[in-house]
C-alpha positions as CSV (number, residue, x, y, z in Angstrom):
1,M,31.8,68.0,-199.0
2,T,34.7,69.0,-196.6
3,W,34.4,72.0,-194.4
4,W,37.0,74.0,-196.3
5,G,35.5,72.8,-199.6
6,W,32.1,74.3,-198.7
7,A,33.7,77.7,-198.0
8,W,35.7,77.5,-201.3
9,E,32.7,76.5,-203.4
10,A,30.5,79.2,-201.7
11,G,33.1,81.8,-202.4
12,A,33.1,82.7,-198.7
13,W,36.6,84.3,-198.7
14,P,36.3,86.0,-195.3
15,T,35.4,82.6,-193.9
16,L,38.4,80.9,-195.5
17,V,40.7,83.7,-194.3
18,L,39.4,83.5,-190.7
19,W,39.6,79.7,-190.7
20,G,43.1,79.8,-192.1
21,A,44.1,82.2,-189.3
22,G,42.4,79.8,-186.9
23,L,44.5,76.9,-188.0
24,V,47.7,78.9,-187.7
25,W,46.6,79.8,-184.1
26,F,45.7,76.1,-183.5
27,A,49.2,75.0,-184.6
28,G,51.0,77.6,-182.4
29,C,49.0,76.9,-179.3
30,A,49.1,73.1,-179.9
31,A,52.9,73.2,-180.3
32,V,53.3,75.0,-176.9
33,L,50.9,72.7,-175.2
34,V,52.4,69.4,-176.5
35,R,55.9,70.5,-175.6
36,T,54.8,71.6,-172.1
37,D,52.9,68.4,-171.5
38,L,55.7,66.2,-172.7
39,W,58.4,68.0,-170.6
40,E,56.4,69.2,-167.5
41,H,53.3,67.0,-167.4
42,R,51.0,70.0,-167.3
43,L,48.8,72.0,-169.6
44,P,48.8,75.7,-168.5
45,N,45.5,77.5,-168.4
46,R,46.9,80.4,-170.4
47,W,47.4,78.2,-173.4
48,T,44.4,75.8,-173.1
49,L,42.1,78.8,-172.7
50,R,43.8,80.7,-175.6
51,L,43.3,77.7,-177.8
52,W,39.6,77.5,-176.8
53,A,39.0,81.2,-177.3
54,G,40.8,81.1,-180.7
55,G,38.7,78.2,-181.8
56,L,35.5,79.9,-180.9
57,A,36.6,83.2,-182.4
58,T,38.0,81.9,-185.7
59,M,36.0,78.8,-186.4
60,G,32.7,80.2,-185.0
61,G,33.4,83.6,-186.4
62,G,34.1,82.2,-189.9
63,A,30.9,80.3,-189.8
64,V,29.0,83.4,-188.8
65,L,30.6,85.3,-191.7
66,G,29.5,82.5,-194.1
67,G,26.0,82.5,-192.7
68,R,26.3,78.8,-191.5
69,W,24.5,78.9,-188.1
70,E,24.5,75.1,-187.8
71,V,28.3,75.2,-187.9
72,V,28.3,77.9,-185.2
73,A,26.2,75.6,-183.1
74,S,28.5,72.7,-183.8
75,V,31.6,74.7,-182.8
76,L,30.0,75.7,-179.5
77,L,28.6,72.3,-178.7
78,G,31.7,70.5,-179.9
79,G,33.8,72.4,-177.4
80,L,31.3,72.0,-174.6
81,G,30.6,68.4,-175.4
82,Y,34.2,67.2,-175.6
83,A,35.1,69.1,-172.4
84,A,32.1,67.6,-170.6
85,A,33.1,64.1,-171.7
86,M,36.6,64.6,-170.5
87,L,35.3,66.1,-167.2
88,A,33.3,62.9,-166.7
89,L,36.5,60.8,-167.3
90,H,38.4,63.1,-165.0
91,L,35.9,62.5,-162.2
92,L,35.8,58.7,-162.9
93,S,39.5,58.3,-163.1
94,R,40.1,60.0,-159.7
95,G,42.8,62.3,-161.0
96,G,44.2,60.0,-163.6
97,L,43.2,62.6,-166.2
98,G,44.0,66.2,-165.3
99,M,41.9,69.3,-165.5
100,G,44.3,70.6,-168.1
101,D,43.1,67.8,-170.4
102,V,39.5,68.8,-169.8
103,K,40.2,72.4,-170.8
104,L,42.3,71.3,-173.8
105,A,39.3,69.2,-174.9
106,G,37.2,72.3,-175.0
107,G,39.5,74.0,-177.4
108,L,40.0,70.9,-179.6
109,G,36.2,70.4,-179.6
110,S,35.7,73.9,-180.9
111,Y,38.1,73.3,-183.8
112,T,36.8,69.9,-184.7
113,G,33.2,71.0,-184.3
114,V,33.6,73.0,-187.5
115,V,33.6,69.7,-189.3
116,G,30.7,68.3,-187.4
117,F,29.9,66.5,-184.1
118,D,31.1,63.2,-185.6
119,A,34.5,64.7,-186.0
120,V,34.5,65.7,-182.3
121,V,33.7,62.1,-181.4
122,A,36.4,60.9,-183.8
123,A,39.0,63.2,-182.1
124,G,38.2,61.7,-178.7
125,V,38.3,58.2,-180.0
126,L,41.6,58.8,-181.8
127,A,43.0,60.4,-178.7
128,V,42.1,57.3,-176.6
129,L,43.5,55.0,-179.2
130,L,46.8,56.9,-179.5
131,G,47.2,57.4,-175.8
132,G,46.5,53.7,-175.2
133,L,49.0,52.7,-177.9
134,T,51.6,55.0,-176.4
135,A,51.1,53.5,-173.0
136,L,51.3,49.9,-174.3
137,V,54.5,50.6,-176.2
138,M,56.0,52.3,-173.1
139,L,55.0,49.3,-171.0
140,V,56.4,46.7,-173.5
141,L,59.7,48.7,-173.7
142,R,59.8,48.9,-169.9
143,R,60.0,52.7,-170.1
144,A,56.9,52.9,-167.8
145,T,54.9,50.9,-165.3
146,R,51.2,50.9,-164.7
147,A,51.7,53.6,-162.1
148,T,53.7,55.9,-164.4
149,A,51.9,59.2,-165.3
150,L,52.0,59.7,-169.0
151,P,51.0,63.0,-170.7
152,F,47.7,62.7,-172.6
153,G,47.7,66.1,-174.3
154,P,49.8,65.1,-177.2
155,A,47.5,62.2,-178.1
156,M,44.5,64.6,-177.8
157,V,46.1,67.1,-180.2
158,L,47.0,64.3,-182.7
159,G,43.5,62.9,-182.5
160,A,42.0,66.3,-183.2
161,M,44.4,66.9,-186.1
162,G,43.4,63.5,-187.5
163,A,39.7,64.4,-187.2
164,L,40.3,67.6,-189.1
165,V,42.0,66.1,-192.1
166,L,40.5,62.6,-192.4
167,P,37.2,62.4,-194.4
């Protein structure tokens, strides 16, 4: 059963309302972050941390209201796990991946964590695939070279959106 389907079937209306508000918050923060990363190649703390706090408050809070403590744990661990994985990539890439991407991962992980840890992993895999495909297209069209810095935030957001809606 889907995450929203559980809340609907259980009649957990406060959970549905909070999760709905959380998705609106996600959309607003994500729109600002994607635009900023595309135009300025940065992900400001004030927006990445708002996204993360909103995910914890709405997704985690909704799970608390519904009495789903395993979902609360998944929201917390999803955010921390995705951020930790991106921090490892940041350290291994020697700056090829920015700290804004690491903080964005925390917020996205808290939202996808409501579905389950496999959705957090799917969000990361989809982000890498979309980012790689974007880089490949840019190289083929000669719009970028191997040394060109490309924003990764939009691919991360799209990956998380895919993980939230795909079964």
